[in-house]
mmCIF file of the C-alpha atoms, coordinates in Angstrom:
data_MODEL
# 
_entry.id   MODEL 
# 
loop_
_atom_site.group_PDB 
_atom_site.id 
_atom_site.type_symbol 
_atom_site.label_atom_id 
_atom_site.label_alt_id 
_atom_site.label_comp_id 
_atom_site.label_asym_id 
_atom_site.label_entity_id 
_atom_site.label_seq_id 
_atom_site.pdbx_PDB_ins_code 
_atom_site.Cartn_x 
_atom_site.Cartn_y 
_atom_site.Cartn_z 
_atom_site.occupancy 
_atom_site.B_iso_or_equiv 
_atom_site.pdbx_formal_charge 
_atom_site.auth_seq_id 
_atom_site.auth_comp_id 
_atom_site.auth_asym_id 
_atom_site.auth_atom_id 
_atom_site.pdbx_PDB_model_num 
ATOM 1  C CA . MET A 1 1  ? 24.312 35.698 -93.292  1.00 0.00 ? 1  MET A CA 1 
ATOM 2  C CA . ARG A 1 2  ? 25.664 37.225 -96.304  1.00 0.00 ? 2  ARG A CA 1 
ATOM 3  C CA . ILE A 1 3  ? 28.943 37.641 -95.126  1.00 0.00 ? 3  ILE A CA 1 
ATOM 4  C CA . VAL A 1 4  ? 29.026 33.643 -93.446  1.00 0.00 ? 4  VAL A CA 1 
ATOM 5  C CA . PHE A 1 5  ? 28.714 32.641 -97.963  1.00 0.00 ? 5  PHE A CA 1 
ATOM 6  C CA . ILE A 1 6  ? 31.226 35.628 -98.275  1.00 0.00 ? 6  ILE A CA 1 
ATOM 7  C CA . VAL A 1 7  ? 33.792 34.168 -95.716  1.00 0.00 ? 7  VAL A CA 1 
ATOM 8  C CA . VAL A 1 8  ? 33.147 30.019 -96.611  1.00 0.00 ? 8  VAL A CA 1 
ATOM 9  C CA . GLY A 1 9  ? 33.302 30.790 -100.081 1.00 0.00 ? 9  GLY A CA 1 
ATOM 10 C CA . VAL A 1 10 ? 36.794 32.674 -100.263 1.00 0.00 ? 10 VAL A CA 1 
ATOM 11 C CA . ALA A 1 11 ? 37.795 29.727 -97.373  1.00 0.00 ? 11 ALA A CA 1 
ATOM 12 C CA . LEU A 1 12 ? 36.581 27.010 -99.886  1.00 0.00 ? 12 LEU A CA 1 
ATOM 13 C CA . LEU A 1 13 ? 38.491 28.979 -103.194 1.00 0.00 ? 13 LEU A CA 1 
ATOM 14 C CA . GLY A 1 14 ? 41.904 29.753 -101.126 1.00 0.00 ? 14 GLY A CA 1 
ATOM 15 C CA . VAL A 1 15 ? 42.314 26.207 -99.985  1.00 0.00 ? 15 VAL A CA 1 
ATOM 16 C CA . MET A 1 16 ? 41.177 24.301 -103.128 1.00 0.00 ? 16 MET A CA 1 
ATOM 17 C CA . LEU A 1 17 ? 43.529 26.634 -104.961 1.00 0.00 ? 17 LEU A CA 1 
ATOM 18 C CA . TYR A 1 18 ? 46.425 25.932 -103.416 1.00 0.00 ? 18 TYR A CA 1 
ATOM 19 C CA . ALA A 1 19 ? 44.963 21.902 -103.545 1.00 0.00 ? 19 ALA A CA 1 
ATOM 20 C CA . HIS A 1 20 ? 45.057 22.716 -106.269 1.00 0.00 ? 20 HIS A CA 1 
ATOM 21 C CA . ALA A 1 21 ? 48.595 24.013 -107.127 1.00 0.00 ? 21 ALA A CA 1 
ATOM 22 C CA . LEU A 1 22 ? 49.835 20.957 -104.742 1.00 0.00 ? 22 LEU A CA 1 
ATOM 23 C CA . ILE A 1 23 ? 47.446 17.755 -107.064 1.00 0.00 ? 23 ILE A CA 1 
ATOM 24 C CA . PRO A 1 24 ? 46.325 19.296 -110.689 1.00 0.00 ? 24 PRO A CA 1 
ATOM 25 C CA . GLY A 1 25 ? 42.771 18.058 -110.926 1.00 0.00 ? 25 GLY A CA 1 
ATOM 26 C CA . TRP A 1 26 ? 39.339 18.540 -112.069 1.00 0.00 ? 26 TRP A CA 1 
ATOM 27 C CA . GLU A 1 27 ? 37.673 17.260 -108.852 1.00 0.00 ? 27 GLU A CA 1 
ATOM 28 C CA . LEU A 1 28 ? 39.434 20.571 -107.337 1.00 0.00 ? 28 LEU A CA 1 
ATOM 29 C CA . LEU A 1 29 ? 38.263 23.141 -110.248 1.00 0.00 ? 29 LEU A CA 1 
ATOM 30 C CA . LEU A 1 30 ? 34.226 21.745 -108.792 1.00 0.00 ? 30 LEU A CA 1 
ATOM 31 C CA . GLY A 1 31 ? 35.872 22.886 -105.392 1.00 0.00 ? 31 GLY A CA 1 
ATOM 32 C CA . ILE A 1 32 ? 37.156 26.322 -106.871 1.00 0.00 ? 32 ILE A CA 1 
ATOM 33 C CA . VAL A 1 33 ? 33.954 26.386 -108.723 1.00 0.00 ? 33 VAL A CA 1 
ATOM 34 C CA . LEU A 1 34 ? 31.909 26.214 -105.510 1.00 0.00 ? 34 LEU A CA 1 
ATOM 35 C CA . GLY A 1 35 ? 33.812 28.540 -103.936 1.00 0.00 ? 35 GLY A CA 1 
ATOM 36 C CA . ALA A 1 36 ? 33.331 31.349 -106.307 1.00 0.00 ? 36 ALA A CA 1 
ATOM 37 C CA . VAL A 1 37 ? 29.573 30.560 -106.493 1.00 0.00 ? 37 VAL A CA 1 
ATOM 38 C CA . LEU A 1 38 ? 29.403 30.961 -102.833 1.00 0.00 ? 38 LEU A CA 1 
ATOM 39 C CA . VAL A 1 39 ? 31.146 34.230 -103.098 1.00 0.00 ? 39 VAL A CA 1 
ATOM 40 C CA . VAL A 1 40 ? 29.092 34.925 -105.619 1.00 0.00 ? 40 VAL A CA 1 
ATOM 41 C CA . ALA A 1 41 ? 25.562 34.499 -103.803 1.00 0.00 ? 41 ALA A CA 1 
ATOM 42 C CA . GLY A 1 42 ? 26.825 35.691 -100.719 1.00 0.00 ? 42 GLY A CA 1 
ATOM 43 C CA . LEU A 1 43 ? 27.829 39.506 -102.873 1.00 0.00 ? 43 LEU A CA 1 
ATOM 44 C CA . ARG A 1 44 ? 24.388 39.519 -104.332 1.00 0.00 ? 44 ARG A CA 1 
ATOM 45 C CA . GLY A 1 45 ? 22.752 39.086 -101.225 1.00 0.00 ? 45 GLY A CA 1 
ATOM 46 C CA . ARG A 1 46 ? 20.761 35.957 -102.310 1.00 0.00 ? 46 ARG A CA 1 
ATOM 47 C CA . VAL A 1 47 ? 21.025 31.945 -102.498 1.00 0.00 ? 47 VAL A CA 1 
ATOM 48 C CA . PHE A 1 48 ? 20.965 30.911 -106.190 1.00 0.00 ? 48 PHE A CA 1 
# 
């Protein structure tokens, strides 16, 4: 289950960073933060 959070988090981070480069906006920053939270949750082994 941890690997799923890490993979989804990294994918979300990548997509949001790419989209943020094309269209700057605070909404995309929330997606970047969410992706980072998912990666950290996966690495730590628990969700929130």
